[in-house]
N, C-alpha and C positions, 0 to 999 in steps of 0.2 A: 563300744560305747563312744568312748574320748574322740576319735574321730567323728563320728555323727554329729555332738554337740560342738565341734570346731566347727564343722561346714556350715552349721546353723550359725554360729558366730560368727561367721565369715560374709557369709550373704546377708547379713543382718546391718554390717558395718556401718551401710548408706543410711539406714532407716535409726542406726544409732546416733551418724553424726545429725539429723534431721531432727532426730524427737528431742537433743540437748538444747534446741535452740527454740522450744516451746516452753513457758512460763513452770509449766507443772512439775519438766524436770530438771531443777535448777540444783541437784544436791550434788555433794561433794561426789559421790560414789557414781553418778554418770559422769561426770569427769573424769572420774580414777577409772573406769570401763572403758572410754573412749581413745583416753589417753595411753591407755596400756597396749591397745589394739594397736594402735598408729608408731608407739616407739616399737613395736616388733617388727612391723612391717619397713618403717623407713632408719632404723638404724643401720649400721656397717661396720665389716671390721676396719675401715679404715678413718672412720669419724664418726663421732656421736650427732645426733640433732637434737638438740637441746629442746624436750619435750616435761610440762608441767605435769607432775605425779604428787601430786602433796606438797607442792612447793620444794619438789628432789630434784636432780641431774640427771641424766639418762646417760650412761658411757657408752663404749661399743663393746657390742658383744663379740665372743669369739667363733671362727668358721664355722664350728659346728652348731653354734647358734642358727645359723643359715639355712642346715640342711632340716636340722628339726621344726623353721619355723616355714619350709617349704613342704614338708611333708605334713604339719599341722593347719596352714592356714589353704595351701595350693597355690601352685605358681601363677594360674592364669588368675587367681583371686588378687595374688598381689601386683601386675601389672598393672590391676586395674588403678592403682593409687601411684601410678607414673605421674600424673599432677602434681599432687604432693609432695613428692621429690622433687621437683622441678623449683617449688614456691620455698620450700624448708632450703632446697641449696641456696638458692640466688641469695640468701642472709646470708652466709658465711662468705669469711674470707675466701680468692680467691685458690689460694692452696688447698684450704680444706671443701673445697667444693669443687673441684677436681677429683681429689680423691674419692669424697664421696660417690661421685656419677660414676668413676671407673668401677667404684667397686657394685653400684648396679647395673651400668649397662651392657660392663663384660661378664663372661662366663666366669663364675664361681663355683663352689666344693657340687651345689645341688640343681644349678640355675646354669640355663645357656644366653646369651645374647640376649639380652632386652632392647627392642625398641621401641615398645607403645608408648604411646602417650595417649594426652587428651586436649576437649578444646573446654577454655576455661572463660568466661567473660571477664574482663579486668574489671576491676570498683568502678573506675572513671574512666571512659570510653578517650582515646583521642586517636588523634592521626584525622584522617579522611574520610566525614562520616557519609550517611546516604545523599547521592548529588545524580544528577546529571549535566556534565558538563564535557566540552570537547576535547579535554585530558586525559593519558593514560597516566597516571597516577603511578611513582614507584611503588612497591610493593612493600616497602617496607613503611609507607606513609599509610599502610589500611591497620586499621587496629587489630586485626584478624591475626595479625604478624604479634601480638603480644597475647593472643586467646588460643594459639596453638603453642601447646607446653610438650615438648620432648625431650628430654634426660637424653637424649644419644646427640641433637646438635646442641645442647647446651654443653655437652663433654667437650665437640669440637668448636666451639665458642671461646671456651675457659684454656683450652689446651693451645691452642693459637696465641691467646692471650699471656699465656705460660712459656711460650715456645717452645713446644713438647708435643708438636702435632709430630714429629719424626719419631720419637720415643713412642707416642699410644700406637704408631701406623706400626710399629715395628711389633710392640706386644698383640697388637689383632691378626698380624700376619702369623705371627707364630701359635694362633688358636688355628686348631681343628675341626672343620666342623661337623657336632653328628648324625644332621641329617639335612636336607634340602631345604629345610626352612630355617636352616642359622647356616648355611651356605650363604641363602639370600639374604639373609641379618649382617653377617661378615662384610659380604659385598657391599651392602647400602653404606655401610660406615667409614670402607674405602672410599666410595662415590664419593660422599659429604666431604672427607678430606681433601680430595681431588679439587672440589667443587671449592673448599676453604682458599686454597691457594690459591686458586683462578687460573689450574691448568686445562687450557679448552680442549687440545685436542686430547688428553685423557677424558676429560667427561665428554666428549662428542662420543668419544668409543662406548663409553659405560651407554648414554642412552640410547645409542642407536641396539646397543644388543640388547639393553634390560626391557627397550620397549617393542621388541618384536614380534610378541606374543600376543595372543589376546589373553584379556584377566577372564577367569569363570566366576562371576556372581553368584554363582549356588552354591557353591563352592562353601561348608562351614565354616571355614575358616578366612573365606573371605578379605572381612574387615581387618586382622592380625596382616594378610599379605599386598592389600592397598595400603595400608601404613605405613609403609618403608618405601610405594610409589611415591607418596603423598609427600616423606620428607624431602626425596633426592629431587623434586618438582618444583618445591617450595623453595627449595637452599639457592636451586639454579635460578629461579624468575627472582630472587631477592639477592643476588649478586650481581652488582655492574658488569666485572668480568665475563660472566657466564650466558646472563639473563638472553643475551640474541641469541643464544642457541634452543630457547623454549619457543617451538611452534606446534602447530594445530596439529601437526604428524602424528606428535608423539601418543597424543590425547586420542589416539583410533584404536589401541589397547585396551580400552575401557567402552565397551557399546553398548552397555546399560548406563551410561551416564547423565543419561536425561528421561530414566524412567523410576519411578516411585522402588523404594530397596524396602521390603518392610525389618530387614536387619538394621534397628538403630542406628549401631554403630557403623554397619556400611554407609548409612544415607548421610551423615552428616560428612562423613570422608569423601563421599559426591559432591556434597555441597561444594567443598573447600577445591575440587579439582575442576570442577565448573566454573570457578569463581578464575582458577588460571588459566583454563582456556577460554574464559571470557576476554580477559587480559589480551593474551594473543591475536585473538579476531579482532579485536578493539584497535592494537595499534597496526596489525596488518589494514586494515580499512582505513586510518588515520594516515597510513603511510602512503595510500593508494588516492584520497581523498583533497586534491590541491586547492579546493576550497573552503576546506571544512574551517580555517581560521577567520574566514569570510561571513561566518551564520550569522545574521543580525536579526534582532538580536541575540545578546547570548542566553542560552536554553536555560541558565539555572534563574535567569531573571522572569522566565515564560512557565516552566514547567518544574514542576517539584517531583520529589521520588518519595517514598514510602513502603512500610507494607503491614496487613493484617498481620501483627505477631501479638503471641499471647504467652502465656507464661513456661510453656512447654517450649517452645520454638526457641523462648528467648534464653531460657536456662540453657538448651543445646547448645550454646551461641554459634547457632548460624549464621552463616557471613549477613552482611548489610546488603541491602539492595544497591544496585548501581548502573546507570545508565552510562554511555559513551554518546556523545552527539555528534553528529553529523551533519555535511551541508544540506544533506534533505532526508537522512535518516536519524533514526536511534538506536540501539543496540544492547540489549541488559548484558551488564558484565559478570552481575554475580545476583542472586537470589534468596530471599530469608524465608516465605513462605507466600500466601498472595501477594504478589509487587505491583505495584501501581506507579507509570509515568504519568502526572495528573496535570490538567491546565492551574495555572495558578490561580484565577477566578472563578468565582460563580459564575454561570450565565443560564439565564433562563430568557422566554419568548421565543420568536420563530427560528429558529434556524438547522445549521446543518453539520454534520462533521466526518468527514472521510478520509479514507487511506491504504494502504496494501502494508500486507504483514505476512509475514511467512511466514511458511506453514507445509516445508518441508518437514520431511522425521522428523520428531523430536523439538518441533518448533511449533508456537501457537500462539495469538493474542489476540485478545478479547476486548472487542470494543467497549467503555460502561458507560451511559450516559443516564444522567438521575440514577443511580446507585442501581441499574439494571444491566448487565454484560450475558451476550446470548455466545454458545459455542454448540455446532452440532458433535454430536455425539454416536454412536452407534452406526457407524459406515454410513451415517448423514441421512438416519432416516427419523432421528430424535434432534430435539433441541434444550440442549441445560439453560436453564436461567438464574443467574445467581445476584446476588448481589454486596454489601460490605462488610456483612458477615459471614460467619462459615455455614456452610453447607446450600446446598442447589437442590433446583427441582426441575422436571426431565416434563416436555410435552412432544407428541407425537409428532411430523411434519405431513401435511398433506400427500407428498410425494418427496422423493428421494431425492436429496443434493445431487448434482454432479459432482464426481470423483473430482476431491482437493487436490491440486497439484500443487507447485513449489511457492506460490504464491496467492496470495487472496485479498480481493477487496471489501471490505468494510464501509459501512455508512450506514448511518444514522442522522432519521430526519424527524426533528421537531416543529410543531406546525398544527395549529389552532388547538391545544391542547391533547393531541393524539402524540404519542412516540411509534415512528416505526424505524424496525432493524432492518438492513440490507444485508445478503450475503452474498457475495458474487454477481449484484443485481439484483436479486429475487430477494422479495418482502417475505421472510420467514418471523417478523412478532412484529403487530401492532396492539399498542394497550392503551389507554388514557392515561395521561400523564399525573403524577398524583401529587397530593401536596410537597413541596420541595425542601425537605428536611436535607439531602443531599443530592443540592442543584451542580456536581460536580463533570467535567467529563475527564477520562481516564482512560489510558490504557491498562489493562490488568491482564495478569500471568501465574501459573505457578510458578513458585521457584526452581524446581529443575528443567522446564520448559526454558528453547533459545526461543528469545523475543528481538523480534526485527521490526522497527516499523518505519515506512517510507511514506515520504508524500503526505501526511497529515496534517489537514486544515479546513479552516472552520469559514463560514460561508452562512449568510443570512442576517435578520433582523433580527439579532441576541440583543438583548438587556443585559446587564448587570445590576443585582438587587444592591440596594446598601444595609439591607443585612436577611439574617438567616432565622427561620425557626427552625431549633432543633429539636422540635417533637411536634411539628406539623404534619408528619407521617405515625400514624398508629404503628404501621410495622416495624420501627424504627431503624429504617433501611440505612442509616447512614454509622452505626453504632456498633459495636460487638463486647462482648465477653472478653476481661481478662484472663478468669482464671476458669471459666466451664465453656469454651469454642463450640463444644461436639452438642451442647444442650439446650433445646428451645429454639432450634433456627441458629444456631451461635449467641442469643443475647443471655445466657445462661441460665439465673432466676431474676432476670428484669422482663419487665410488660410495660403495655399503658393502659389507660383506664381513663373514661370519662368522668371529672370530678364534677363538686354539684354545682361549679361554677360553668360548665358544660366545655371544659377546654380540657385539653389532653396532658394528662397528669404522667411522670415517669415514675415508676413501682419498684420495688422490690418485693423478695418473700419474705413472709413472717421471720423472726430470728431462728434459725437451726445450728443444728451442731454442740460440742461438749461446751459449756460455761466455761470461760474462761481462758479458751484455746485461742484466744486472738487470728480468728478463722476471716481471711481478706475476700474480700468478695471485691471485684470495680468492673466498670461497664465504659466502654472506653468510645470518642469520637475517633473514629478511624483515621480520618485525613487530619493530619498534624495544624497547627497554626503557625502559619510561616510569616505570617502580616501582623504589623504593630496591630494588636486587636481588643476588643472589650467583650466578655462572655459575662452575661447578668442574667439570673434567674431565682426564683425564689422557692423554697423547699420548707417542712413543717420539722418542727424539735417538739420532741416530747423526750423529756431527762431520763434517759435509762432503757427509751424503747423506738422511738424515731428520729435517725441523726441519720446524715449526711456531709460527707468531707472532701469542697473540689483539690482536683490532681491535675496536675500539669508535668505529662513524663513523667519519672519515676518519684517526684516529690508531691508527699499530699501533706496538706494541711489540716489538722486537727483540731476544729474549733470546739470549742468547748466554753462552759461560762467563767471558767478558771483562767483561760489563758490559747493562747495557739501553740500548738508544738507541730513540730515538722519531723513526718513518718517516712522514712523510704520504705519506696515499694519492695519485696520481696517478691520470690515467686513462687510461692505456696510449699507443698510439696516436692517440687523441684528443684528448690531453692539449695545452692553448691556451696553456698558463702555459711561463714557461721552468723550471717544477719540475721536476727531473730523477728517474727511480725507481729511482737507488741513493743520494737523499737519506735521511740518517739524522743526528741532532740529538741531544745531551745533553739531560736535561728541562732544561727553561726554570727562570728565577729562581722561579719560585710552585710551580712541582713540588718534590716529594722521591725524590731515588735515595736507596735504603740502600745504606750503606755496605758496602764490600766484594764481593764477587763471586757471582753468583748461583750457588745450589747445585744447576748446572745437573750431570748426569751422561748420560751411556748408559745407554738402557732406558727402563722407561716414568718418566715424570714425572709429576707434580700441581699443579696451576695451578688457580687461586682469584683469581677476578674480584669485590670488592665495590666496590656503587657506590653512595651513600649520601649523596643530594642532588645537587651539581656535584662530590663527588672521589669520583675513581677511584680504588682501591688495589688492584695485580696481586701474589700472592703466587704461589709458587715454591716448592715441596716444605714447607709451615708458614712457611716466609719472607719477609717479607713484600720485594719487590723494588724496584719503583716507583710513588710516590703520584702523579698530574697531578689539575688542575682539566679538568674538562669544558667545551668552550667552548661558550658562549651557543648557543642554535638548534642547535644537532648532531643529528643524526639518529641516535639515540644504537641504531645496530644493529650485533648482535654478528656476528663474523666469523673467520675461520680465514686468514691470510697466508700462504704462502710465496713464493719467485723460484722458478719453472716451470725454472731453467735449472738450478739448484742441488740443490735438494731433493726430495724427496718425502715426503710425511702418512701419519700414523696415530694417529688419536687417539677415545677412546671414552668411555665413562661420562660424558657430557655432560648436566650437570645444567643444569637452571633454577628458582631462587628467588624471587620476589619478594614484596614488603607486597600486593598486592591483594587488595581486597575480599574475603571469605569469607562471601558470602553474594550473593543475587541481588537485586535492589534489586523489593520491589513494583510493581505497573504503576504507581501513584500514584507512584510517585519514576522511573519510566523517563522520559528527557525526551522521547521520538518518541513513546511512548505516546499512543492517544487516550484524553485523560483525561476526556473527555463519557461513553465507554464504561465507565469507572471509577465514574462518577457514577452515571451511568444503574445501574450494579449496584450501587451501596450503596445505591440510593434503593428498589431492590428490595426487598433485604432488608429496608429500615423496610417495607413494606408491608403491614399487618396482617391481610389473608385470604389464604389459601395453598389450593391446589389441585393436585393433582397426582396422575395417572395412567397407570399400568404398563400399556403396551397387551399384553402378555404377560399380563394379566389376562385379554383379552380386550375386545369393546366393549360393556358395560352398559346395558341400553335406558334402566337409570332415570338412567344419566349423557349418552347421545349418542342421535343417530335419525339417519339415514339419509333420504338423495334419492338413489334408483338401485336396482340391484337387489343385495342384500347378500349372494346367495349366490358372488359373487366375493370374498367377505372370506372368511380365513383364519387362525385364530389358530395362531402358531406359535410356538415356544421363545424367540423375540425379539421379539416384538411381533406385530401383525397386519397381514397382506401381503395389500393392496388393487389387483383388477386392472382395469382402465378399459379398455375397446375404446370406437369411435363407437358401439355395438350395444348393449353389454351393460358391467354394472359398475355401484359406487360413484361417483354424482357427486362427493357432497360428505358427512362424516362432520361433524355439527354436536351440538356441547357444548349442554345443555341447562341452560343457564343465566343472566343477566344478570349483567352488571359494569360496578359502577360508577367516577367517580372515574378519579385514576392507576390503571394496570395495565400489566405486564409478562408478557407470555405466549410462550411457545417449544414448539416440537413437534422433536421429534429422526425422521428419518428416513434409511433405508438401503437399500442395495441397490436402488437407485433406475436404472429400464430405463425407456425411450424411445425405440421403434422408428426407427427409420433412414431411414422414405421420404420423398419428399416431402412436407411437410406442408400440408393444407390450413385447418388453425387452430390456435394454439396447443398445443401439447401438453408435459404436464408436470405439476404437482403446485404447489400453494399451501396459505399459513394466511391465512386471508380475514375481516375482520371488519365487520359493518355496523354501525351505530353509528344511533343514535334521536338525532339532533340534527337541528338546525335545515334542513342539506342533507342529510340521509341521506344521509351517506357512505359508502363502502364502498371499506374500503384494501386490499390485498392484496398477498402476497411470494411470489412464484415461483419457483419450479427447475423450468424448463420450454425446451422450443427453438422459437425463435418463428415465428410464422406467415410470414413474409415471405421470410427467408432459409433457416431451418432452423437457425439459429446457436442453442450452446445459454449462457443467459445466468441469471444469479439477476436477478428482475427484481420492481421496485415499480408496481403502477398503483391509480390513484383514480380513483373516480367518485361521483356525486352525482346528485340528484335535481331535474330544473329546473321552473320554473312548471309545466308542463304533465303533472308528476309521470312524467316518462320518467329514466331512469339514462341520465345520459351521462360518457361518457373527461372528464375534465381535466387527467392529466398522469399522470408514472409517469418513472422511472428504470432503465437496465439496466445491469450487467459483466457479465463474459464469466465463466462460470463451467462445468465441466465435472465438478463434484463428482459422485460419487453415493452422499454418506451424508454428513449436515449436520447443521445444525438451523436452522431459519426463525423467525425471531421479531418480535414487533411489540410497542412500547411508544410506551404515552401519559402524557406529561410536561405538564399545565396542558393547551395546545392546543394541542403538537407532539407529530405520530406517526413513529417513527421504525422506521424499517426495517432489521432487521440478519441478517446471516447469519453461521454459523461451518461452515468446514468440519469432516468427519470428526468426531471425538470433541474436537475442539482447544474449550476454555475462551474459546477468545479470537472476540469477534464484530468483524467488520467491517463498517460501517452504509453501507448503499447507497443510502438518502435518507434525508431528512427531509419533513413537510409539516406546515402549520398546517389545523385543522380548527375547527368551534365546540365547542363544552362537548353532551355527550349520553352515556347509559352505549351498551354493545353490548347492543342488544336478544336477544330471546331469540330463542336457536339461531342468533345472529350472531357467532360464534364458528365456525369452519368449517376443514375439514380437506381440500380441495378437488383434485382433478384433473380436467385437459384432455384432449382427445384429438381429433383429425381424423380425416378420413374416411381409412377403411384403414389405421389405424394404432393404435396401443395403446400405455399407461403402467402400470408395474408399483413398487410402494414399499411399506417396509414400514414403518412407524410402530411410534417402540419408546416415547416418552413425551410425554404433555403436561405443560405448566409453567403453571399460571396463577397470579399474584400479582397480586393488584391493593388498592385501598383497600376496596373491598365486592365480594364477590363472592355474587350469591343463588343456591340451587342450585335455585328452584322446587319446593322440596318442604318434608317438616316431618320435624326430626329423633327426633322420638318420636309414634308415629303413635297410639299407644293413649291417648296425652296429650291427642291433640291431636282427636279423632274425639271423646274424653269433653268437652271443652270444647264444642265444636260441638253436640254433642249436647243440654246444659245450654243453652246460650244457645236454643237450638231452643224447649223446651220450654217458655220463658218468653214464647216467641212465640207468637198466634195460629194459627189453621190451619186452613187450607182444603181442602179432601180433593176432589179426584175419583174415582170409580169406575165404569171403565169397564167394569165386568162388572154393572155395576146402569143405569149413563145414557149415552145414547148422546151425541155429540162435541156435537151442537147443545144437548142438553139443560144438559149443561156450560159452554158460553159459547163452543166450539172453532167456527172455518168450517176450511174447508180450501181446500188448491192442488191440483193433480191432472194430469198429462201424461196423454194419450187412454190409453195402456197401466195405468193404475193404479185399482185401485178398491180400499174399503174392504167392511169387514163387521160389523158390530157387533152383538154376543149374548152370551150367557153367559157366556165366553171372555174379554170385553175387544171392544176394537176391533183386528180384525185386518186390517193394509195389507198388501196387494201388488203388485211395481211389477214391469215386464218390462222390458229397455230392446231397444232395435233398433239400429239404426244412428248413435244415440246416448242420451246419458245421459238416466235419464229417475226424476222424482221424483213425493212424495207426500207432502204436512206437513198436520198437524194446527192451527191457530193458536190462542193466546187472547192477546188484549189483557189488560196488568193495566198495576196501576201502584201503585210504591213512595212513601216517602219515607224507607225508611230501611233498615238492613240486612235482607235477605232469605236465606232456605234452600227451594231449590226440588229437588224430588226425583221419579222417576217412577221406575216398575217395570215390568218387558215381559218378551216372550221371541222369544226370535229363531226363527223356524220355518224358515226359509232364507237363507243368504246363500253366491251364488254367488263365487267365485274371481274378483277382476279381472286383467287384463292389465299386465304391464310397460309402464310409462312411461303408463298411462289412467287417466281418473276410474274410480272402482273402486266397486263398491257400499257400501252405508254404513246405518247406523242412529245416529241420532243426536237429544241432545239440544240443542236451540239458542235462547240466551235475549238477548231483541234490550236494547240498554242506552241510558240518555241519562243526559247530567248530570242534577243533581238542583239546581243552580241556578249562577248566573255566578261562577266562579271564576278567579283569576289562575292562567295557564297558560301556560309558557314555549313559547319557537317552535319547542322542539324535540318538544313532546309529541303524543304518537297519540291520536286521539280515539276511545276503542273503545267500539266500537258492539254488540258481542257477545261473548258465551263460550259455549262449546257443546262438550259431551263425544262423540266422533265413534265409531263401531265401526267397522272394517274388513277383510275379509280379503284377506290378502294373494297375488299369485299362486301362492308356493309351500302354500297354504292355509291359513297361519296366520292368527290372529286377532290385532289389536292397535288398541288404545286409545288414541284420542288426543284430548285436552284442546286449544283450541284459543282463541285470542281473535283476532276479526275488528276493526280499527278504520283511522280515516281519518286521513293525513295531513293537513299544512298545505296542503298544495297539492290536494288534495280525491279523492288516489289511496286507493285500497282496498290493504291491504295485510292478509294472511292470515299467521298469527302459528301453526305450533305449538308446544306447550310439550314434550311428550314424544311417545312412542311406545312406549304400554309393551305389552307380550304378554300377552294375556287366557287364558284356556278357553271361558267363555262366560257375559258380566256377562249379569244381571239386574237391575241398578239402578243410574243415574247419580243425582248431588245437585252439585249448584252451591248453593255458600255466598257470600253475602260479607260480612268481617267487617272491621270496622273498617281499611280501603284494601285488602283482601287476597281475591281472589277464591282460593277452595277450591274444588276437583275432585275430587269423590271415585265410589267404584264398588265394588257388591259381585258376586261370581261365583255362578254360580245354586248353588241348596242350601247357600249362606253365610250365617250370620247376621253375619256380619261385615262390615266396609267395609274402606275404605282407600283414604289422600290418595293420590290419584296425583301432583298439582302444585297449585301456586299461582302466583301472578301478582298481583304489586304495583301499587296503583294510588296516581295523582297526590292523588284526590280520589276520594268515596263518587260510586257510580252509581245509577241508577234502573233499576227493573227494567219495561219497558214492555210485553213479548211474550214471552211463551212457545211453541216451537215444535219438534213432535213430528215427525221426519223419517226417512222411509225413500226411498233411490235406488237406483236397478240402473245396473248399468254397460251399456255396449252389447254389441252383438253378442247379443239376447236372454239377457242375462245376470237372474238372477231373486232378489230381495229381497223376503222375506218376513217379520213382526214382527207378533205382538200387544202394542199397549197396555196394560196391567190397570191403573195408577193415577199420580196426579199429585198431589203434596202442595205446595201453598204453604204457605210461613211467612214472614211478617214480625209488624212491631206494625200497630196497627191503622188507620194511613193506608195500607196494603198491601193488607188485603185490604176495606177500604170501599170502595178504587178498586174493586174486584173485586165486590164487591156493587151497586155504583153501574153496572155495568158490565152485571150480569144484571138489572138491574132494570129497563133499557133496551131489554132485549131481548123481543120482538113475542111473543103469548101463541102457545103452541105447541095446535095443533086437537086 
């Protein structure tokens, strides 16, 4: 019976401590009972701890008392009083403290090693508070170093002070542990000695051995086992001689570190372990971030850090919230509960915010805009929606999200009163904008999760309000209850009601509880007041029944008709100190209380709280009633307080005004924005050449060429719709230009549809470039489903040409993205290629990846808008606009047709000419020889030379060839008539009539490795499957590896040409034609040359497509214009021909 009674007493010691703080329990018998238990627990054979019992002193008890106490109370209960041991021992002189701690920590008659400790918040917080900055502070600068109470650590500290470390170590080594737990405890103490001495090698060996195995969190004694681990790691981090030994690898022993644990003690220990791990990670990031000190402006001037704390989390002494700020990222070092990294000022109007967050296992961050944050749950099938108070609600998504990978893109757009949340490019939630009682933008994360944010940036037409109505939102989205966070969606006993004046009133429940219990109740605005600010409101007062008091941080201003008193907020039932709930004091010596009584009267009263620097002034009905100093490191959260057993509350017209910035900083001044993107944008604006095309104007042939069936292209009011299947559609839209130097290319798309079937190949769209550099790189940025798993990505791919002339894959990168509209962007700066993507109409781009390429231009038609599709699938998209900026854009055409033709004609007149008239000469007489497939035939008569070719199962050709030799610029023209040119089949070689000129370098010249060796220029007439005719100027070249490449320059729709002309002048090829019956010629293309070329052969070609397609043309004339060198070569060739019979 005695044993049962003692166990009951021991189990209720904490209740006794709390009870004695209540006004009802003020008698001496309560003090006597509590003090008697504390003396039994805290006194030791070596030293007496002074404790008041009826004004008497307690002296040390005998060793036998230890055994009796352990048997009576229980060792596990006794160890819960380690914090009391620490606090009491710290009041003793060093020698007595040493003996007291030795008696507690080292084994005695009835107990083994005692290593347990506790976390207790200091009455006054000192050290570095909640913050976001670029520094990784010394651990001893954290107030948590004072909150971690450990008799073992204190013993090592005082032993070192008294020069007794060696003696203490010998005593410990002489003790033989009784079991595994005691062996771990003994090893822990020896490790603490080595850390204190700074024995780096010994400590390193200890760490490697200790953390080589995984901890089991499911073990019932996990908290007691993990506590010694924390002592070792904390001590290592706190000693400058050993702090460098602390690394992230050591924390691999704790696999559950970022999970909630139902064991309260273990959960708090994990909080402190995460703090240590976070410091390691931040230090490593800082060391590898050369631009960390160049972040402009300082993050602490732009972002605030805070947490939604409550009585339970505050009492548990969970760590403060801290973020480390890098040059473009922020990482959470430690968390308290629901943690926030928030932009300092309120934001309204039309704007957007987006960024990337880490989403690898254990990591997640929510983007909160106007007190609403979303996070995917249940494997991406649902969405959890949360506010600033405790408690979330869930909604089902219409379809499952893509699998979340290590990084995710968050975006929120506020426009025209509608708020839209995006997750990896996909709109997941849209709702009307609430009245703005919490117009804040913040990153939110639970204390246990890793939170890492990169490239966070704001854009749009944001407005900054002068004031905020904190009661404009009837749901109180910016508020939270301090004592009852689990009730009423986190609002406890507080609600809103519409008053007789038609305004929203904040009201509390009617008085409840035990009269005289001084039952505290507080509702707080979660965001702290970090600016100089003014808070004003009206409240009802009715003596004895209705009253409410303002609070700032943990200071409550109790305003009564008799005066103002200061109440220090407790943690209610969780309070661990002796602070009473009815505590009240006069303003301190550094504070000022206005003389006279406050003008408080029944009915409505007006309060104004002004905060300037560290001074807070409270005015009532226009009269200042108290002025106090705000303690350093106070979390300056405004709240409304009452004793719920005494009064109810009614408040209205609650306004907040602050000296926050009235403008949103530009991207270069946003600390977490990607300044690399800002630099790219700035450089883009400086590029001299600019081309832009709005696809609402269609796809003009003089600007674009196509690969595939153009019948699937549709001009619409918002752009050009392109549809692609495996069997039909356009594979690519090619820009007919060359782009030199640095460039910045973007294309807009919308209404992207990618079918859901099982992919047999990549399926989607892309922006691609083909470089004429030494490796002939092809770089592309895609929005597609991948061919392996069908996942939606924005992906970057790079190919290059190998020595064998084959295009091979060399690398790429993917980011999960489900957007159906956006912009693809490729940028070159020097030898760097950037792939970027923007979601929807966002002005903010995300860097997908970068790569290095050799120099070289984007070749002719090397800028492509491509589609990809697998068998049985389809892709469709609307292209909206193409924007190209570059050092130089060559459109491969002329600005002034008439002036150019006049110039070319004038030059031609200065050259000697050699004319072949096929109506008077046979080809052989004119120096031509023919090549023909078996189904081609030629007839020479007074009409000219008629060539007819018919295809069978293969393409058939007939050509007339003539060798020539030029030593300077040339001008070659032919006249002809098309008799028949059958239309071709899609994706097959078509029937053609062409002029082809073989070319060669005139002399040995220095050519860079990327240069194409151009050996042919041609003009080709084709008939498309739809019956229309197109004219294609083309060059053919060899790459440095010897591969042959064909480069069409344009594809121009024509009616029926009767003349081709190719001219070389001043390192430029000109391609001209004229329509039948028209005397006017037209330049359809140009092509730049690195050096002048010689014309070595001219060819007149007629090709017929397969399946009995027929092509027939009459060649009438050929004119060669050039210098005497050119014609001399022709004459020499003719002279060498044998005499005709």
